[in-house]
matplotlib code that plots the C-alpha trace (Angstrom):
import matplotlib.pyplot as plt

x = [103.6, 103.5, 104.8, 105.9, 102.6, 100.6, 102.4, 102.3, 98.6, 97.8, 100.0, 98.1, 94.8, 95.8, 97.0, 93.5, 91.9, 94.0, 93.0, 89.3, 89.6, 91.2, 88.4, 85.9, 87.8, 88.6, 86.2, 82.6, 80.0, 79.9, 79.9, 77.1, 74.9, 75.6, 74.7, 71.5, 70.4, 71.3, 69.5, 66.5, 64.4, 67.0, 69.4, 70.2, 72.7, 74.7, 76.6, 78.6, 78.8, 79.9, 83.0, 83.9, 83.6, 85.8, 88.5, 88.3, 88.8, 91.8, 93.3, 92.7, 94.7, 97.8, 97.1, 96.6, 99.7, 101.8, 100.6, 100.9, 104.6, 105.2, 103.7, 105.5, 108.8, 108.1, 107.2, 110.5, 112.3, 110.6, 110.8, 113.8, 113.2, 112.1, 110.4, 108.1, 107.1, 106.5, 104.5, 102.4, 101.6, 100.7, 98.4, 96.8, 96.3, 94.7, 92.3, 91.4, 90.8, 88.4, 86.5, 86.4, 85.4, 82.5, 81.3, 81.8, 81.3, 79.5, 82.3, 82.8, 85.9, 86.3, 87.1, 90.6, 91.3, 90.3, 92.5, 95.5, 95.0, 94.7, 98.0, 99.6, 98.3, 99.5, 102.9, 102.8, 102.0, 104.9, 107.2, 106.3, 106.3, 109.8, 111.2, 109.9, 111.4, 114.7, 114.6, 113.9, 116.8, 119.1, 118.0, 118.7, 122.2, 123.2]
y = [63.8, 61.2, 57.7, 55.2, 53.3, 56.5, 57.7, 54.3, 53.9, 57.4, 56.7, 53.4, 55.2, 58.0, 55.3, 53.7, 57.2, 57.8, 54.5, 55.2, 58.7, 57.1, 54.6, 57.5, 59.6, 56.9, 54.1, 53.4, 56.2, 56.2, 60.0, 60.4, 58.0, 59.9, 63.2, 61.8, 60.5, 63.8, 66.1, 63.8, 65.1, 67.7, 65.0, 67.1, 69.2, 66.1, 66.1, 69.2, 68.4, 64.9, 66.2, 68.6, 65.8, 63.6, 66.3, 66.9, 63.2, 63.2, 66.1, 64.1, 61.2, 63.5, 65.2, 62.0, 60.4, 63.5, 63.5, 59.7, 59.8, 62.5, 60.4, 57.3, 59.1, 60.2, 56.6, 55.5, 58.2, 57.3, 53.5, 51.4, 49.2, 50.0, 46.6, 47.5, 50.8, 49.2, 46.3, 48.6, 50.9, 48.0, 46.4, 49.8, 50.2, 46.7, 47.3, 50.8, 49.6, 47.0, 49.4, 52.2, 49.6, 48.4, 52.0, 53.7, 51.0, 48.2, 45.7, 42.6, 40.5, 36.8, 34.7, 34.0, 37.7, 38.1, 35.1, 36.7, 40.1, 38.4, 36.6, 39.9, 41.7, 38.9, 39.2, 42.9, 42.6, 40.1, 42.5, 45.5, 43.5, 42.1, 45.5, 47.1, 44.3, 44.8, 48.5, 47.9, 45.5, 48.0, 50.8, 48.6, 47.7, 51.3]
z = [-114.1, -116.9, -116.5, -119.1, -118.6, -119.1, -122.1, -123.8, -123.1, -124.5, -127.6, -128.2, -127.9, -130.3, -132.8, -132.6, -133.0, -136.1, -137.6, -136.9, -138.5, -141.5, -141.8, -141.7, -144.2, -146.7, -145.9, -146.6, -146.2, -142.4, -142.3, -144.9, -143.0, -139.8, -141.4, -142.9, -139.5, -137.8, -140.2, -141.0, -143.9, -145.1, -146.3, -149.4, -147.4, -146.5, -149.8, -148.9, -145.2, -146.0, -147.9, -145.1, -142.5, -144.6, -144.9, -141.2, -140.5, -142.9, -140.9, -137.6, -139.0, -139.2, -135.9, -134.0, -135.5, -134.6, -131.0, -130.8, -131.8, -129.2, -126.4, -127.7, -127.6, -124.0, -123.1, -124.5, -122.5, -119.2, -119.6, -118.6, -121.6, -125.1, -125.3, -122.3, -123.9, -127.3, -126.0, -123.7, -126.7, -128.9, -126.3, -125.6, -129.4, -129.8, -126.9, -128.0, -131.5, -130.3, -128.2, -130.8, -133.5, -131.4, -130.5, -133.8, -136.4, -134.6, -135.2, -133.1, -132.4, -132.6, -129.5, -130.9, -131.0, -127.3, -126.4, -128.2, -126.6, -123.2, -123.6, -124.7, -121.6, -119.3, -120.9, -120.5, -116.8, -116.3, -118.2, -116.1, -112.8, -113.7, -114.6, -111.4, -109.2, -111.1, -110.4, -106.7, -106.4, -108.1, -105.7, -102.7, -103.9, -104.3]

ax = plt.figure().add_subplot(projection="3d")
ax.plot(x, y, z, "-o")
ax.set_aspect("equal")
plt.show()
């Protein structure tokens, strides 16, 4: 079954996928370049395919957001703290965005960004460790 950690991580990943889809749908001509590389000499067919791919990516934005909110709501339900679910989702979104940006768009992150996400993840570990110890203490008392 799902846990708060799992639902939050999936919600963050889906948020990053939604943003990547939006960048493909509305951004520069990533999809046109991808089509031209894929078909090679028959680049003339990419005009129509390009439009269909952009519309598909726009649909993915809405689909990923809808599923992301479903998982986030589940994470809130399973979590003992709304802060824990929110921070976990945010950290997952940041890391997923960095990985997807590197894989899909060749982006890189500055050292300061990595320092910031490292501090966020350390805080996240402390938050979840603290909440699990509190739950254990509560169970022992009852």
